[in-house]
Structure formats: structure tokens, C-alpha cells
DRENNU-342062 format. One line per 8 residues: number of its first residue (from 1); for each residue x, y, z of C-alpha. Coordinates in pm, 1 decimal, padded with zeros to 6 digits, always signed. Each point is the difference from the previous one (the first is absolute). Layout:
BEGIN
NUM = X Y Z ~ ...
! end
This chain:
BEGIN
1 = +01279.7 +07612.8 +08706.6 ~ +00205.0 -00277.5 +00165.8 ~ -00267.5 -00032.9 +00268.3 ~ -00255.7 -00063.5 -00272.5 ~ +00216.4 -00271.2 -00155.1 ~ +00034.0 -00169.8 +00338.7 ~ -00373.9 +00018.0 +00058.0 ~ -00074.1 -00147.2 -00344.4
9 = +00248.0 -00286.2 +00040.8 ~ -00085.8 -00063.5 +00363.9 ~ -00338.9 -00169.2 -00034.9 ~ +00128.8 -00262.6 -00242.3 ~ +00315.1 -00052.2 +00207.9 ~ -00201.3 -00053.3 +00319.5 ~ -00214.9 -00267.7 -00162.6 ~ +00306.3 -00178.9 -00140.2
17 = +00178.6 +00008.2 +00338.0 ~ -00293.5 -00052.6 +00236.7 ~ +00142.9 -00325.1 +00135.9 ~ +00354.5 +00132.0 +00051.9 ~ +00129.9 -00034.0 +00354.1 ~ +00198.5 +00273.3 +00169.0 ~ +00313.2 -00208.6 -00057.4 ~ -00083.8 -00020.4 -00371.9
25 = -00047.6 +00377.2 -00016.1 ~ +00324.5 +00062.2 +00188.3 ~ +00190.1 -00220.8 -00243.3 ~ -00165.5 +00172.8 -00296.8 ~ +00089.4 +00341.2 +00139.9 ~ +00365.0 -00093.5 +00045.9 ~ +00019.7 -00153.1 -00348.9 ~ -00168.5 +00297.8 -00166.2
33 = +00213.6 +00245.3 +00196.7 ~ +00313.3 -00172.0 -00124.9 ~ -00138.6 +00025.5 -00353.2 ~ -00056.2 +00373.9 +00040.7 ~ +00357.4 +00050.7 +00118.5 ~ +00136.1 -00201.8 -00293.3 ~ -00210.8 +00168.9 -00265.6 ~ -00223.0 -00142.3 -00273.1
41 = +00275.5 -00183.6 -00189.0 ~ +00167.7 -00140.5 +00311.0 ~ +00276.2 +00260.7 -00014.7 ~ +00065.9 +00268.0 +00257.7 ~ -00244.5 +00285.9 +00029.5 ~ +00132.6 +00340.0 -00098.5 ~ -00202.4 +00312.8 +00053.9 ~ -00287.4 -00171.2 +00181.1
49 = -00208.9 -00314.1 -00029.8 ~ -00171.2 +00090.4 -00329.6 ~ +00285.5 -00012.4 -00251.3 ~ +00060.7 -00185.9 -00324.2 ~ -00346.2 -00133.1 -00077.2 ~ -00220.5 +00247.8 +00179.2 ~ -00311.0 -00215.7 -00035.2 ~ +00173.4 -00302.0 +00152.4
57 = +00139.7 +00214.8 +00279.1 ~ -00337.0 +00158.2 +00072.4 ~ -00167.7 -00341.5 +00007.9 ~ +00265.5 -00123.2 +00244.2 ~ -00060.1 +00300.9 +00226.8 ~ -00376.1 -00051.4 -00005.5 ~ +00040.1 -00369.6 +00077.8 ~ +00235.0 +00077.4 +00290.0
65 = -00228.5 +00268.8 +00140.4 ~ -00307.1 -00225.9 -00016.7 ~ +00180.5 -00267.6 +00201.0 ~ +00131.8 +00265.1 +00240.3 ~ -00346.8 +00144.9 +00058.2 ~ -00157.6 -00342.1 +00054.5 ~ +00261.5 -00101.2 +00253.9 ~ -00028.0 +00334.2 +00178.8
73 = -00378.3 -00028.1 +00018.8 ~ +00027.3 -00348.8 +00147.3 ~ +00212.5 +00125.1 +00289.1 ~ -00213.6 +00309.1 +00059.6 ~ +00207.8 +00267.5 -00172.1 ~ -00239.7 +00244.6 -00166.5 ~ +00062.3 +00036.8 -00371.6 ~ -00168.8 +00011.0 -00337.6
81 = +00053.7 +00113.9 -00356.9 ~ -00086.7 +00358.8 +00091.8 ~ +00319.6 +00017.9 +00205.9 ~ +00214.2 -00047.3 -00309.5 ~ -00021.7 +00357.4 -00128.3 ~ +00377.4 -00002.2 +00054.7 ~ +00074.0 -00371.3 -00050.0 ~ +00360.8 -00005.3 +00123.6
89 = -00092.1 +00178.6 +00323.7 ~ -00300.9 -00220.9 +00071.8 ~ +00193.7 -00315.5 -00087.6 ~ +00275.1 +00098.3 +00244.2 ~ -00254.3 +00084.8 +00272.9 ~ -00165.5 -00339.5 -00033.9 ~ +00333.4 -00184.0 -00014.3 ~ +00111.0 +00174.6 +00319.2
97 = -00331.3 -00079.6 +00169.9 ~ +00035.3 -00367.9 -00092.0 ~ +00357.3 -00002.5 +00126.0 ~ -00127.0 +00142.0 +00332.0 ~ -00260.0 -00279.0 +00024.4 ~ +00269.2 -00264.1 -00057.9 ~ +00051.4 -00221.5 +00299.9 ~ -00347.7 +00030.7 +00147.8
105 = -00127.2 -00360.1 -00006.4 ~ -00359.2 -00064.6 -00093.6 ~ -00057.2 +00329.3 -00180.8 ~ -00068.0 -00169.2 -00332.5 ~ -00350.7 +00053.7 -00135.4 ~ -00063.8 -00353.4 -00123.8 ~ -00069.3 -00197.3 +00311.7 ~ +00296.4 +00154.0 +00181.8
113 = +00248.1 -00132.9 -00259.4 ~ +00328.2 +00166.9 +00107.5 ~ +00209.9 -00177.6 -00263.6 ~ +00080.6 +00312.0 -00201.9 ~ +00144.0 +00174.5 +00303.2 ~ +00304.4 -00224.6 +00042.0 ~ +00288.6 +00187.0 -00158.8 ~ -00233.4 +00232.1 -00188.8
121 = +00094.5 +00336.8 +00149.6 ~ +00357.2 -00012.6 -00128.2 ~ -00109.8 -00022.0 -00362.6 ~ -00279.6 +00254.8 +00027.1 ~ +00177.5 +00249.3 +00223.3 ~ +00319.4 +00012.2 -00205.4
! end
């Protein structure tokens, strides 16, 4: 079900973010990740990312995962909505893969833009 939601939201998201650089995507991922940890109302998350306002929490997860997938695809990490049958597991796998890529200059997909890599692994790998 979650995979289907990602697939449905993905096409529109890709069009809206077509011009985003790798640095832009890295900044978005960090910002959205902080939002997931804080919860929908800006308070701490208890019991998982989808609490207090399930729709808002679900939208935040989808937004985060779309950015995560786009950034992963740009650096050659295979991923797609079908991998999100177990969202938390796939999210962690992709975060770990991005953290492993951190520090390899020139791996960015948009003209070799490595800007997202500087200091990125600490936020994603934590």
C-alpha cells in the first residue's frame, strides 16, 4: 500500500523538483528527516514517525522517501517505490547506502555536483 502511495506521489514530485541540484536534495533530505524525528506538530515523536495527525505524518514520510529515492538514484543506488513494502527497513537501507557514499567526490548525478556530500553522512547515518 505504501509503495503505491509513493508511486502515485512520485511523478508529480519529480516534475516539481526536476531542476533540484544534489545539494538541494541533500538539504531537503536533512530538513525533512529532522521533521520526521520531531513529529507533525514539532514535538518529539513517540511510538514512531506517524503519530498525532496520521495524515500529516504519512505525508511527511512520503515526502522524505521521495527525496531519499531521488538522491539515491542520482548516486547510483538502486531503489524505487517497490522497495518500500517495509518502509522503515527500506528507508534505513537507503540511508545507510547514502552514508557509505559520503566522501566520494564527484558522485553526484547532476553534473558531478558533490555539494550534498559534505557533512551529509552524519545526519543520514545517525
